[in-house]
C-alpha positions as CSV (number, residue, x, y, z in Angstrom):
1,M,113.5,100.7,73.1
2,L,117.0,99.4,74.2
3,K,116.6,101.2,77.8
4,K,113.2,99.9,78.3
5,I,114.3,96.8,77.4
6,F,117.0,96.9,80.1
7,L,115.0,98.3,82.6
8,I,112.2,95.7,82.1
9,G,115.1,93.0,82.3
10,L,116.5,94.5,85.5
11,A,113.0,94.9,87.2
12,L,112.7,91.2,86.6
13,C,115.8,89.7,87.8
14,L,115.8,92.3,91.2
15,P,113.9,89.7,93.2
16,L,116.7,87.4,92.9
17,L,119.8,89.9,93.3
18,L,117.9,92.3,96.0
19,S,117.4,91.7,99.9
20,A,115.1,94.5,100.9
21,Q,115.3,96.8,103.7
22,L,113.8,99.5,105.5
23,T,116.9,100.6,107.2
24,Y,114.9,102.2,110.6
25,G,112.1,99.6,110.2
26,T,109.6,102.3,109.0
27,T,108.0,103.3,105.9
28,G,110.5,106.1,104.3
29,L,113.1,106.0,101.8
30,L,116.5,104.7,102.1
31,N,117.2,106.5,105.0
32,A,115.6,109.6,104.6
33,P,111.9,109.9,106.0
34,S,108.9,110.2,103.5
35,A,105.5,111.4,104.4
36,E,103.6,108.1,102.6
37,M,102.0,105.4,104.9
38,Q,101.1,101.8,104.6
39,R,98.0,100.5,103.8
40,D,95.7,100.5,107.3
41,K,96.7,97.2,109.0
42,T,99.6,96.2,107.8
43,V,102.3,94.1,109.6
44,M,105.8,93.9,108.3
45,I,108.3,91.7,109.4
46,G,111.9,92.2,108.2
47,G,115.8,92.0,108.5
48,N,118.6,94.0,107.1
49,F,122.2,93.8,106.3
50,L,123.5,97.2,107.5
51,N,127.0,98.2,106.3
52,K,129.4,100.0,108.8
53,E,129.0,103.0,106.9
54,I,125.3,103.5,107.4
55,T,125.3,103.2,111.3
56,P,125.9,105.1,114.1
57,P,129.8,105.1,115.1
58,H,129.1,102.6,117.9
59,W,129.0,99.8,115.3
60,Y,132.5,100.1,113.7
61,Y,131.7,96.8,112.1
62,H,128.9,95.4,109.5
63,T,126.3,94.3,111.4
64,F,122.5,93.3,111.0
65,N,118.8,94.4,112.0
66,Y,115.1,92.9,112.6
67,F,112.0,94.6,113.3
68,L,108.2,94.6,113.5
69,N,106.4,97.3,112.2
70,V,102.3,97.8,112.3
71,T,100.5,100.4,110.5
72,I,97.8,100.6,113.5
73,F,95.1,103.3,111.8
74,P,95.8,104.8,108.2
75,W,97.3,107.6,110.1
76,L,99.8,105.8,112.8
77,E,102.8,103.7,112.5
78,V,104.3,102.0,115.5
79,G,107.9,99.8,114.8
80,Y,110.3,98.1,116.9
81,T,113.6,97.6,116.0
82,C,116.8,95.4,117.2
83,T,120.1,96.0,115.9
84,L,123.1,93.4,116.6
85,V,125.8,94.3,119.3
86,T,129.2,92.4,119.3
87,A,130.9,90.9,122.2
88,E,133.9,92.3,121.3
89,S,132.3,96.0,121.3
90,L,130.9,95.6,124.8
91,G,134.5,94.6,126.0
92,L,133.2,90.9,126.9
93,A,135.8,88.8,124.7
94,Q,138.1,88.7,127.8
95,H,135.2,86.7,128.9
96,G,135.3,84.1,126.5
97,Y,132.5,85.7,124.1
98,S,132.7,85.9,120.7
99,G,130.4,87.5,118.0
100,F,127.1,89.0,118.1
101,T,125.7,88.6,121.7
102,N,123.6,91.6,122.4
103,Q,121.2,93.9,120.7
104,D,120.3,97.4,120.7
105,R,116.3,97.9,120.7
106,Y,114.2,100.9,120.2
107,F,110.8,102.1,119.2
108,S,109.7,104.5,116.3
109,F,106.5,106.1,115.9
110,R,105.3,108.2,112.8
111,L,101.9,110.2,112.7
112,R,99.9,111.4,109.6
113,L,98.8,115.3,109.5
114,L,98.1,115.5,106.0
115,K,97.1,113.4,103.6
116,E,98.2,114.3,100.1
117,G,95.4,116.4,98.1
118,Q,93.3,116.3,101.3
119,F,92.2,120.1,101.1
120,W,93.5,120.8,97.5
121,K,95.0,118.9,94.8
122,Y,98.6,120.4,95.4
123,M,98.8,119.5,99.2
124,P,101.8,117.4,100.0
125,A,101.0,115.1,102.9
126,V,102.7,115.7,105.9
127,V,104.0,113.1,108.7
128,V,105.7,114.1,112.1
129,G,107.8,111.0,113.5
130,T,110.8,109.8,115.6
131,S,113.3,106.8,115.8
132,D,114.6,105.9,119.4
133,P,113.5,108.9,120.8
134,Y,114.0,107.6,124.4
135,T,116.9,105.6,126.5
136,E,116.4,104.5,129.8
137,S,120.4,104.3,130.6
138,G,121.6,107.5,132.5
139,G,118.6,107.3,134.5
140,G,116.3,108.1,131.5
141,E,116.4,110.8,128.7
142,I,114.3,111.9,126.0
143,S,116.4,112.9,122.6
144,S,119.8,111.6,124.3
145,S,122.8,113.5,123.6
146,G,125.4,110.5,123.8
147,E,126.0,109.7,127.4
148,G,124.1,106.8,126.9
149,N,122.2,104.6,124.3
150,G,119.8,106.4,121.8
151,F,122.0,105.7,119.1
152,F,119.7,105.9,116.3
153,C,117.7,109.1,117.9
154,R,115.9,111.2,115.3
155,F,112.8,113.5,115.2
156,Y,111.7,114.7,112.1
157,V,108.6,116.3,109.8
158,A,108.4,115.1,106.5
159,A,106.6,116.2,103.2
160,T,105.6,114.3,100.1
161,K,103.7,115.0,96.8
162,H,103.8,113.0,93.7
163,I,104.1,114.5,90.6
164,P,102.5,113.8,86.9
165,I,105.0,113.9,84.3
166,G,103.5,112.5,81.3
167,K,102.6,108.9,82.0
168,E,104.8,108.8,84.9
169,K,104.7,109.8,88.5
170,I,107.6,111.0,90.2
171,G,107.8,111.6,94.3
172,V,109.4,114.4,95.6
173,H,110.1,113.9,99.3
174,L,111.7,116.4,101.7
175,S,112.0,116.5,105.5
176,W,113.8,118.2,108.4
177,L,115.4,116.1,111.1
178,L,116.9,117.0,114.5
179,N,118.6,114.9,117.1
180,H,121.1,115.8,119.7
181,R,123.8,113.1,119.0
182,V,127.2,114.3,119.1
183,E,128.8,111.4,117.3
184,Y,126.3,110.6,115.2
185,P,124.2,114.4,114.3
186,L,121.1,114.4,112.0
187,N,120.4,118.1,112.1
188,G,118.8,119.7,109.0
189,P,117.1,119.2,105.7
190,A,117.1,116.0,103.9
191,A,115.4,115.1,100.5
192,G,114.7,112.4,97.9
193,I,113.3,111.7,94.6
194,T,111.4,108.2,93.7
195,W,110.2,106.9,90.6
196,N,108.1,103.7,90.1
197,P,108.0,103.1,86.4
198,S,104.6,102.9,84.7
199,F,105.5,99.5,83.2
200,H,106.6,97.8,86.2
201,P,105.0,99.7,89.3
202,Q,106.6,97.2,91.6
203,L,110.1,98.6,90.7
204,R,111.2,101.7,92.9
205,V,114.3,103.4,92.3
206,I,115.3,106.1,94.9
207,A,117.9,108.8,95.2
208,E,118.2,110.5,98.4
209,Y,120.2,112.6,100.9
210,D,119.6,111.9,104.5
211,A,121.2,115.1,105.9
212,K,124.3,113.4,106.4
213,D,124.7,111.1,103.1
214,F,124.2,110.9,99.6
215,A,122.3,107.2,98.7
216,F,120.8,105.6,95.6
217,G,118.8,102.5,95.8
218,A,115.7,100.4,94.5
219,T,112.9,98.6,95.9
220,Y,110.9,95.7,94.7
221,L,107.7,94.3,95.9
222,L,107.3,90.6,95.0
223,F,103.9,88.5,94.7
224,N,102.4,91.6,96.8
225,H,104.0,90.8,99.9
226,L,107.8,90.1,99.8
227,H,109.6,93.9,99.8
228,A,113.2,93.6,98.9
229,Q,115.5,96.9,99.0
230,V,119.2,97.4,98.3
231,E,121.0,100.6,98.6
232,L,124.4,102.2,98.1
233,Q,125.4,104.3,100.5
234,K,127.5,107.4,100.0
235,M,126.9,106.1,96.3
236,K,129.3,103.0,97.0
237,Y,128.7,101.0,100.5
238,F,126.1,98.4,100.2
239,T,123.0,97.9,102.5
240,G,119.8,95.5,102.0
241,G,117.4,93.6,103.1
242,L,114.0,92.0,103.1
243,T,110.5,92.6,104.6
244,Y,107.7,90.3,104.6
245,K,104.2,92.2,104.6
246,I,101.0,91.3,105.8
247,Y,97.7,92.8,105.0
248,L,95.0,92.4,107.9
249,K,92.5,94.3,105.9
């Protein structure tokens, strides 16, 4: 009983304490992909504080990003994300510039191949996706190896299945990631578990391994539009942000 009261109290406080995020500007877990999709014709506008432990080594400092994401069809999602870059990291301090003066930009795409339970009740949802797949630096390159931009590059296939356990449902998420970044490799399996408590489904608790690090976090949907998310990368480094959802259908 005390545990239930504590969780309810935590859920009620989260909208005040959290700042929601989708790190890559797409639907997923914390950093690892999932096969879940937004509602058809959902538009998401958001921004995040990114701890330097969660970004590629090019960002040796804490930074921020902002993004626009649209679920064009129930099976197709497109996002555009900008991550802020400092003048010092670009060698512009000697010219009198300081602070955030530039940004790294990239697109993300997610395509659902199978809907959960589509052909039989145990079938998981399956999504293929990519973030930052192409860079124009170095003459243009798909899946950049590190000679140019494409810092957040990754390709993946993800599967998600929700398993009922008593009154609760636990989300099980498995994925395989691939990129060619020498300084920020994301190659191999990723996995996560999610739980939306039945007594307060707006709250979601997430634990994951993103093919590189373990992370723990939570999200909260307030007034059905404002989505807040926090996470502890490597179980100790804070990252968080806010996203506003607009439903066009």
